[in-house]
C-alpha positions in Angstrom: -18.4 1.0 33.1 -16.2 0.6 30.3 -19.0 -0.7 28.0 -21.2 2.1 29.2 -19.0 4.8 28.3 -17.9 3.4 25.1 -21.6 2.9 24.0 -22.1 6.8 24.9 -19.0 7.5 22.8 -20.2 5.6 19.8 -23.7 7.4 20.0 -21.8 10.6 20.1 -20.3 9.9 17.1 -23.4 8.8 15.0 -25.2 12.0 16.5 -22.6 14.2 15.7 -22.1 12.8 12.3 -18.4 12.5 12.5 -15.3 13.9 15.1 -16.0 17.6 14.7 -16.8 18.0 18.4 -14.3 15.6 19.7 -10.9 16.3 21.3 -7.9 14.9 20.0 -7.2 12.2 22.3 -11.1 11.1 22.4 -10.6 10.3 18.7 -7.4 8.0 19.5 -9.3 6.5 22.4 -12.3 5.4 20.4 -9.7 4.4 17.5 -8.2 1.7 20.2 -11.4 0.3 21.0 -10.7 -2.0 17.9 -7.6 -3.2 19.8 -8.5 -3.2 23.3 -11.4 -5.2 23.6 -12.3 -4.3 27.3 -9.7 -2.2 28.9 -9.8 1.6 29.3 -8.3 3.2 26.4 -8.6 7.0 27.5 -5.1 7.1 29.4 -3.5 5.5 26.4 -4.9 8.3 24.2 -3.5 10.7 26.5 -0.1 9.2 26.8 0.0 9.3 22.9 -0.9 12.8 22.6 1.7 13.8 25.4 4.2 11.9 23.6 3.9 12.9 20.4 2.2 16.5 20.6 -0.9 15.9 18.4 -2.9 13.8 16.5 -1.6 14.1 13.3 1.9 13.4 14.8 0.5 10.3 16.5 -0.8 8.9 13.1 2.7 9.6 11.2 4.7 8.0 14.1 6.5 4.8 13.1 5.3 1.6 14.8 8.5 1.4 16.6 7.8 4.8 18.1 4.3 3.8 18.7 5.3 1.1 21.0 7.1 3.1 23.2 4.2 4.1 24.9 2.7 2.2 27.5 -0.4 0.2 26.4 0.8 0.3 22.6 1.4 -3.2 21.6 1.9 -4.6 17.8 -1.8 -4.7 16.8 -2.5 -1.0 18.1 0.9 0.2 16.6 -0.1 -1.6 13.2 -3.8 0.0 13.3 -2.5 3.7 13.8 0.3 3.5 11.3 -2.0 2.2 8.6 -4.7 5.1 9.2 -2.8 7.7 6.9 -2.3 5.0 4.0 -6.2 4.3 4.4 -7.0 7.8 4.0 -4.8 8.1 1.0 -6.5 5.3 -0.7 -9.7 6.3 0.2 -9.1 9.8 -1.6 -7.6 8.2 -4.6 -10.4 5.7 -5.4 -13.4 8.1 -4.7 -12.3 9.2 -8.1 -13.1 6.1 -9.4 -16.5 7.9 -10.8 -14.1 9.2 -13.3 -14.5 13.1 -12.7 -12.5 15.2 -15.0 -9.6 17.1 -13.7 -11.0 20.1 -15.5 -10.7 23.0 -12.9 -7.4 23.9 -11.1 -9.6 23.0 -7.7 -10.2 19.4 -8.9 -6.7 18.9 -9.5 -5.8 20.4 -6.4 -8.0 18.3 -4.3 -6.6 15.2 -6.4 -3.5 16.0 -5.5 -3.9 16.6 -1.9 -5.1 13.2 -1.6 -1.8 11.6 -2.9 0.5 13.2 -0.4 -1.6 12.2 2.9 0.6 10.8 5.6 3.9 11.6 3.4 7.0 12.6 5.4 9.5 13.2 2.4 8.8 14.8 -0.8 7.8 12.9 -3.6 7.6 14.0 -7.2 4.5 12.5 -9.4 3.2 12.5 -12.7 -0.6 12.2 -13.4 -1.8 11.0 -17.2 -5.1 12.3 -18.2 -7.0 11.0 -21.2 -9.0 13.2 -23.7 -11.6 13.9 -21.0 -9.1 14.8 -18.6 -9.7 11.8 -16.5 -6.8 10.2 -14.8 -5.7 6.9 -16.2 -2.4 6.6 -14.5 -0.5 8.3 -11.7 2.8 7.3 -10.2 6.2 8.5 -8.6 8.7 9.7 -10.7 11.1 10.2 -7.8 11.2 10.4 -4.0 13.7 12.7 -2.2 14.5 13.9 1.4 12.2 15.9 3.7 13.2 19.3 1.7 14.0 18.4 -1.9 13.4 16.0 -4.6 14.6 15.8 -8.1 12.3 15.2 -11.1 14.6 14.1 -14.1 13.4 15.2 -17.4 14.6 11.8 -18.9 12.5 10.0 -16.5 9.3 12.1 -17.2 9.6 11.7 -20.9 10.3 7.9 -20.9 7.1 7.4 -18.5 5.1 9.9 -20.8 5.7 8.0 -23.9 5.5 4.7 -22.3 1.7 5.8 -21.1 1.2 7.2 -24.5 0.0 10.5 -22.5 -1.2 13.6 -24.4 -1.9 15.4 -21.2 0.3 15.4 -17.9 -0.2 17.0 -14.5 3.1 17.2 -12.0 2.6 17.1 -8.4 4.7 17.5 -5.4 4.7 18.0 -1.9 6.3 20.2 0.6 6.4 18.5 4.1 8.0 21.6 5.3 4.8 23.6 5.4 5.7 25.9 2.5 3.3 26.4 -0.5 5.5 28.8 -2.4 7.2 27.2 -5.4 11.4 27.6 -5.0 13.6 28.8 -7.9 14.2 24.9 -8.2 10.5 23.9 -8.3 10.1 26.8 -11.4 13.2 25.7 -13.0 12.3 22.0 -13.1 9.0 22.9 -14.6 10.5 25.1 -17.2 12.9 22.2 -18.3 10.0 19.8 -18.2 7.7 22.0 -20.4 10.5 22.4 -23.0 11.2 18.6 -22.9 7.8 17.7 -23.5 6.4 20.2 -26.1 8.1 18.7 -29.1 6.4 15.6 -28.3 3.2 17.2 -28.3 2.5 16.5 -24.6 0.5 19.0 -23.2 1.5 20.1 -19.1 -1.7 21.1 -17.8 -0.4 22.1 -14.2 2.4 21.7 -11.8 0.7 21.4 -8.3 2.4 21.9 -4.9 0.9 20.4 -2.2 1.3 21.0 1.7 -1.2 19.5 4.4 -4.5 20.1 3.1 -3.8 23.4 1.0 -2.0 23.6 -2.6 -0.7 25.8 -5.1 -1.2 26.1 -8.8 2.1 26.6 -10.8 0.1 27.3 -13.9 -2.6 29.5 -12.0 0.2 31.2 -10.2 2.1 32.4 -13.4 4.8 29.9 -13.3 4.5 28.8 -16.8 5.7 31.7 -18.4 
């Protein structure tokens, strides 16, 4: 019975071309096929949604929290916990085609991929070549769920180390707000002033929340 149900679910996935028409528990049910060879994963999927509220919260739960749900063992907890990081890696490596970040939307989409599954704030710097393709991106600093400090000394040192001539800053707001805070605007001003004498262009500073972004350059925060 389970084999027939699993085949129907897989056929539905292929015919639909993805998960658009699947309920959240159905996505988890299919995911758990990999670690539950023969058992019925539907009740486990329902229990996960009941425990954590929605699919995103399930994927962002810690392995210890996941294993509190009946039916979730070490392998299932590892698989679920790995998924946000897999999505982040996918988003990053699909840019291997050297797509220039020549528009605000391309910058925003690239930045969104950097923060998938991140619960705390991070401040990152991207270094671009003369064609505006990313040749380095790294975390400058990390913070709590509500704040992160971008120290100018660290930014300048990293930019000089990478021989950067064009940089983009990006940080996330896990709290959900896309609007820059007073501190965000002041930090950007300080960084602009620190890098200008070094002839390093700051192309943008992007704030990410979920699948949305805010360009501080386009929003007039650079003036």
